[in-house]
C-alpha positions in Angstrom: -34.7 -15.7 55.3 -36.0 -15.7 58.8 -39.5 -16.7 60.0 -39.8 -13.7 62.4 -42.7 -11.3 61.8 -41.7 -7.7 61.5 -44.1 -5.0 62.5 -44.2 -3.9 58.8 -45.3 -7.3 57.6 -49.0 -7.4 56.7 -51.2 -9.8 58.7 -54.7 -10.7 57.7 -57.4 -13.3 58.2 -59.7 -15.0 55.9 -62.5 -17.4 56.3 -62.9 -20.8 54.6 -66.4 -21.8 53.7 -67.6 -25.2 52.8 -70.8 -27.2 53.2 -72.3 -26.4 56.6 -68.9 -25.9 58.3 -65.8 -27.8 59.3 -67.2 -29.8 62.2 -69.0 -32.9 60.8 -71.8 -32.3 63.3 -72.7 -28.9 61.6 -75.0 -30.9 59.4 -77.2 -31.8 62.4 -80.4 -30.2 61.2 -82.3 -29.9 57.9 -82.3 -26.1 57.8 -78.5 -26.0 57.7 -78.3 -28.7 55.1 -80.8 -26.8 52.9 -78.6 -23.6 53.0 -76.0 -25.4 51.0 -78.3 -24.8 48.0 -79.5 -21.3 48.9 -77.2 -18.8 47.1 -78.3 -16.0 49.4 -77.0 -17.9 52.4 -73.5 -17.9 50.8 -73.8 -14.2 50.1 -74.7 -13.5 53.6 -71.8 -15.6 55.1 -69.5 -13.7 52.7 -71.0 -10.3 53.8 -70.6 -11.3 57.4 -66.9 -12.1 56.7 -66.6 -8.8 55.0 -68.1 -6.9 58.0 -65.6 -8.8 60.2 -62.7 -7.5 58.3 -61.7 -10.7 56.5 -59.5 -10.0 53.5 -60.9 -13.0 51.6 -63.2 -16.1 51.8 -62.4 -19.3 50.1 -65.1 -21.6 48.7 -64.2 -25.3 48.8 -64.9 -27.7 45.9 -63.8 -31.0 44.6 -64.7 -33.7 42.1 -65.1 -36.2 44.9 -68.7 -37.2 45.9 -70.2 -35.2 48.7 -72.9 -36.7 50.9 -74.8 -33.4 50.9 -73.9 -32.2 47.4 -72.3 -28.8 46.5 -72.4 -25.9 44.2 -69.6 -25.3 41.7 -67.2 -22.9 43.6 -66.3 -20.6 40.7 -69.9 -20.1 39.6 -70.9 -19.5 43.2 -68.1 -16.9 43.6 -69.3 -15.2 40.4 -72.8 -15.0 41.8 -71.7 -13.6 45.1 -69.3 -11.0 43.6 -71.9 -8.3 42.7 -73.4 -8.7 46.2 -70.2 -8.0 48.1 -67.3 -5.5 48.0 -63.7 -5.2 49.2 -63.4 -8.9 50.0 -61.5 -11.5 48.1 -63.4 -14.4 46.6 -61.2 -17.5 46.1 -63.0 -20.5 44.7 -61.3 -23.9 44.5 -60.8 -25.2 41.0 -59.4 -28.7 40.5 -56.9 -28.8 37.6 -56.5 -32.5 37.2 -59.6 -32.9 34.9 -60.2 -29.3 33.9 -58.9 -27.6 30.8 -56.4 -24.9 31.7 -57.8 -22.4 29.1 -61.3 -22.6 30.8 -59.8 -22.4 34.3 -57.9 -19.1 33.6 -60.9 -17.6 31.7 -63.2 -18.3 34.7 -60.9 -16.7 37.1 -60.1 -13.7 34.9 -63.9 -13.2 34.4 -64.4 -13.4 38.2 -61.7 -10.7 38.6 -63.7 -8.4 36.2 -67.0 -9.1 38.0 -65.5 -8.5 41.4 -63.5 -5.4 40.4 -60.2 -7.0 41.2 -61.0 -9.2 44.2 -60.7 -12.7 42.5 -58.4 -15.5 43.6 -58.0 -19.1 42.8 -57.2 -22.0 45.1 -55.5 -24.7 43.0 -56.4 -28.3 43.8 -55.7 -31.7 42.3 -57.6 -34.9 42.4 -55.9 -38.2 43.0 -59.2 -40.2 43.1 -59.6 -43.0 40.7 -63.4 -42.7 41.1 -63.3 -39.0 39.9 -61.3 -40.2 36.9 -64.0 -42.7 36.1 -66.7 -40.2 36.8 -65.3 -37.8 34.2 -64.3 -40.5 31.7 -60.7 -39.4 31.7 -59.1 -42.8 32.3 -56.0 -41.4 33.9 -53.6 -43.6 35.9 -50.9 -41.0 36.8 -52.6 -40.0 40.0 -49.6 -39.8 42.3 -49.5 -36.5 44.2 -46.1 -35.5 42.9 -47.1 -35.9 39.2 -50.5 -34.1 39.8 -48.8 -31.1 41.4 -46.1 -31.0 38.7 -49.1 -30.7 36.2 -50.7 -28.1 38.4 -47.5 -26.0 38.1 -47.9 -26.1 34.4 -51.5 -25.2 34.6 -50.8 -22.1 36.7 -47.9 -21.2 34.5 -49.9 -21.2 31.3 -52.8 -19.4 33.1 -50.5 -16.6 34.1 -49.2 -16.4 30.6 -52.7 -16.2 29.2 -53.7 -13.5 31.8 -50.8 -11.5 30.4 -51.6 -12.2 26.8 -53.7 -9.0 26.5 -51.7 -6.0 27.5 -53.5 -3.5 29.7 -54.1 -1.1 26.9 -54.9 -3.6 24.2 -58.5 -2.5 24.0 -59.0 0.6 21.8 -62.8 0.7 21.5 -62.6 3.3 18.8 -66.1 3.6 17.3 -65.1 6.0 14.6 -62.6 3.7 13.1 -64.3 0.4 14.1 -61.2 -0.8 15.9 -61.7 -2.7 19.2 -58.2 -3.9 19.9 -54.6 -3.2 19.0 -53.5 -6.5 17.6 -49.9 -5.8 18.4 -50.9 -6.0 22.1 -52.3 -9.5 21.9 -49.8 -12.2 22.2 -49.4 -15.9 21.6 -48.2 -17.8 24.7 -47.1 -20.9 22.8 -47.0 -23.1 25.8 -46.1 -26.8 25.3 -46.1 -29.3 28.2 -46.3 -33.0 28.6 -50.1 -33.1 29.0 -51.3 -30.1 26.9 -50.2 -27.3 24.6 -51.8 -23.9 24.3 -51.2 -21.2 21.7 -53.3 -18.3 23.1 -54.1 -15.5 23.4 -57.0 -15.8 25.8 -60.4 -14.4 24.9 -60.8 -12.3 28.0 -59.2 -8.8 28.3 -56.6 -8.3 31.0 -58.3 -8.2 34.4 -58.1 -5.5 37.1 -55.4 -7.3 39.1 -53.5 -8.3 36.0 -52.6 -11.5 37.8 -55.4 -12.8 40.1 -54.2 -14.2 43.4 -53.1 -17.9 43.1 -53.3 -20.0 46.3 -52.5 -23.5 47.3 -53.5 -25.5 50.4 -51.7 -28.3 52.2 -48.3 -29.2 53.5 -47.2 -32.3 51.5 -43.9 -31.7 49.9 -45.5 -31.6 46.4 -47.9 -28.8 47.6 -45.0 -26.8 49.1 -42.9 -27.1 45.9 -45.9 -26.0 43.7 -46.7 -23.1 46.0 -43.2 -21.9 46.1 -42.8 -22.3 42.3 -45.9 -20.4 41.3 -48.2 -19.4 44.1 -49.0 -16.1 45.9 -50.5 -17.6 49.0 -50.2 -20.9 50.9 -52.8 -22.2 53.4 -51.2 -24.7 55.8 -52.6 -26.8 58.7 -50.3 -27.0 61.7 -50.3 -29.3 64.7 -49.1 -26.9 67.4 -47.0 -23.7 67.7 -43.7 -25.6 67.6 -44.8 -27.4 64.5 -45.9 -24.1 63.0 -42.5 -22.5 63.5 -40.7 -25.5 62.0 -43.0 -25.6 59.0 -42.7 -21.9 58.3 -38.9 -22.2 58.5 -39.0 -25.1 56.1 -41.0 -23.1 53.6 -38.7 -20.1 53.7 -35.7 -22.4 53.3 -37.4 -24.0 50.3 -37.9 -20.6 48.7 -34.2 -20.2 48.7 -33.5 -23.7 47.5 -35.9 -23.4 44.6 -34.8 -19.9 43.7 -38.2 -18.2 44.1 -38.2 -14.8 42.4 -40.3 -11.8 43.4 -42.3 -11.4 46.6 -42.0 -14.1 49.3 -44.9 -16.6 49.5 -47.6 -15.4 51.9 -48.2 -18.2 54.4 -51.5 -18.4 56.2 -52.1 -20.9 58.9 -55.4 -22.9 58.7 -57.1 -22.6 62.1 -60.5 -24.4 62.7 -62.5 -22.2 65.1 -65.4 -22.7 67.5 -66.0 -19.2 68.9 -68.0 -18.3 72.1 -68.1 -15.5 74.7 -66.8 -17.6 77.5 -64.7 -20.8 78.0 -67.6 -22.5 79.6 -69.9 -21.8 76.6 -67.1 -23.1 74.4 -66.8 -26.3 76.4 -70.6 -26.8 76.2 -70.7 -26.4 72.4 -67.6 -28.6 72.1 -69.2 -31.5 74.0 -72.5 -31.0 72.2 -71.0 -31.2 68.7 -68.7 -34.1 69.5 -71.6 -35.9 71.1 -73.2 -35.8 67.7 -70.1 -36.7 65.7 -66.8 -37.3 67.6 -64.6 -36.9 64.5 -62.9 -33.7 65.8 -62.0 -35.3 69.1 -58.8 -37.0 67.9 -57.8 -34.6 65.1 -54.2 -33.3 65.6 -54.7 -30.0 63.9 -54.2 -26.8 66.0 -57.7 -25.4 66.7 -59.2 -22.3 68.4 -62.1 -23.5 70.6 -63.7 -21.4 73.3 -63.6 -17.8 74.3 -62.8 -15.3 71.6 -60.2 -13.7 73.9 -58.2 -17.0 74.0 -58.5 -17.6 70.2 -57.3 -14.0 69.6 -54.2 -14.8 71.8 -53.6 -17.9 69.7 -53.8 -15.9 66.4 -51.4 -13.3 67.8 -49.0 -16.2 68.6 -49.1 -17.3 65.0 -48.4 -13.8 63.9 -45.4 -13.6 66.2 -43.9 -16.7 64.6 -43.9 -15.0 61.2 -47.1 -16.1 59.5 -48.7 -13.6 57.2 -52.2 -14.5 58.3 -54.7 -17.1 59.3 -57.5 -18.8 57.4 -60.3 -19.5 60.0 -62.3 -22.6 59.4 -65.6 -22.2 61.2 -66.9 -25.3 63.0 -70.5 -24.4 62.1 -71.1 -21.7 59.5 -74.4 -20.8 60.9 -72.9 -20.0 64.3 -69.2 -19.3 64.0 -69.0 -17.0 61.0 -71.2 -14.5 62.9 -69.2 -15.1 66.0 -66.1 -14.3 64.2 -67.7 -11.0 63.2 -69.1 -10.0 66.5 -66.7 -11.6 69.0 -63.4 -12.5 67.5 -62.7 -9.8 65.0 -63.2 -6.9 67.5 -60.6 -8.5 69.8 -58.1 -9.0 67.0 -58.5 -5.3 66.1 -58.3 -4.2 69.8 -55.1 -6.1 70.2 -53.7 -4.6 66.9 -53.1 -8.0 65.5 -54.5 -7.1 62.1 -53.2 -4.9 59.3 -55.5 -1.9 58.6 -58.2 -2.7 56.0 -57.4 -1.8 52.3 -58.7 1.6 51.2 -61.8 1.8 49.0 -60.9 1.0 45.3 -58.2 -1.5 46.3 -57.9 -5.1 45.0 -57.2 -8.4 46.6 -53.5 -8.2 45.6 -53.3 -4.7 47.1 -55.0 -5.7 50.3 -52.5 -8.6 50.7 -49.5 -6.3 50.0 -48.8 -7.7 46.6 -47.9 -5.4 43.6 -49.8 -5.5 40.4 -47.4 -6.8 37.8 -47.1 -5.5 34.2 -47.8 -7.9 31.4 -44.7 -9.9 30.6 -45.3 -9.1 26.9 -45.3 -5.3 27.2 -41.8 -4.9 25.9 -42.4 -7.2 23.0 -45.3 -5.1 21.7 -43.1 -2.0 22.0 -40.6 -3.6 19.7 -43.3 -4.7 17.3 -44.7 -1.1 17.2 -41.2 0.2 16.4 -40.5 -2.3 13.7 -43.9 -2.6 12.1 -45.3 0.9 12.4 -48.9 1.8 12.8 -51.6 0.0 14.8 -53.8 -2.3 12.8 
């Protein structure tokens, strides 16, 4: 497989939302800090991303202690869902200390609430403090082991999402039958850390399989994403590094025998968006004067005039990436700047794929097919051998 982007390959952008933004100086005033716990502010940020043409937003979360605190990402996404439309909502859920059955149920529920725009960013926790916080007492906290476990969690979640066939619900008032029991299936998953019989308690969701995303570039992350992910968010150092990393991922797909659609790879791009380079330099100096943590970071960033950032995004597209996930320096400033300054330039330059039509889903918007339940043929056989519906 090559890492060259064809004109037919979809290219989208999303926006990552966490705390007050990705620059540590974004916490500089009390009003911005208070917005972390104002649900309406998250809804408005998401609507701004929606107006900009973002295909998704991600909500960051972790078990690690946060100085400012945080909402639970999956519950926040469920609150935002009825207040938005046609934009993917991808909360982070850490699987290391979370029961797989509950994880998949949360995401399937979000898919129903959002009418098919749910995703899940899979994360692990290698923090001993988090283990103690949750009373788990785990010692197997090396990254490779944790992502091996994450693969199992995604695997069983996908099986559970399929455990109700699409037409399992009868809802026949006259006969009092709600489901066709032949179309509910045991998943019978047995792994080293957990076993689950199934089926789930949530009917199959609009997407069938909500979008599963991973983030990072450690080998364990790449392996997990290639094994079982739909989307991978990766930080890159520069364009040469971006090209080499994308080539590595495509080669890994071949080595690991990935089946189905290629992994969608989106470059993580921190952005500080202004109208002019001079204004960008001023904001850059102002933020780094408060907290210089960004000064020596080696991640590729888009900082300055929207026109130059649009050129950078176009360069990532030309390398073969399927999209970018923009990480706003300051949510209160840069999400709106993406909407009013950057997104129009990306559209004018024809960098972005046309928006999904009304009634689409996140899978559809990303160019992914809606899969049938893996158990559909099994129920057909059962019907033929057992006869009538119960």
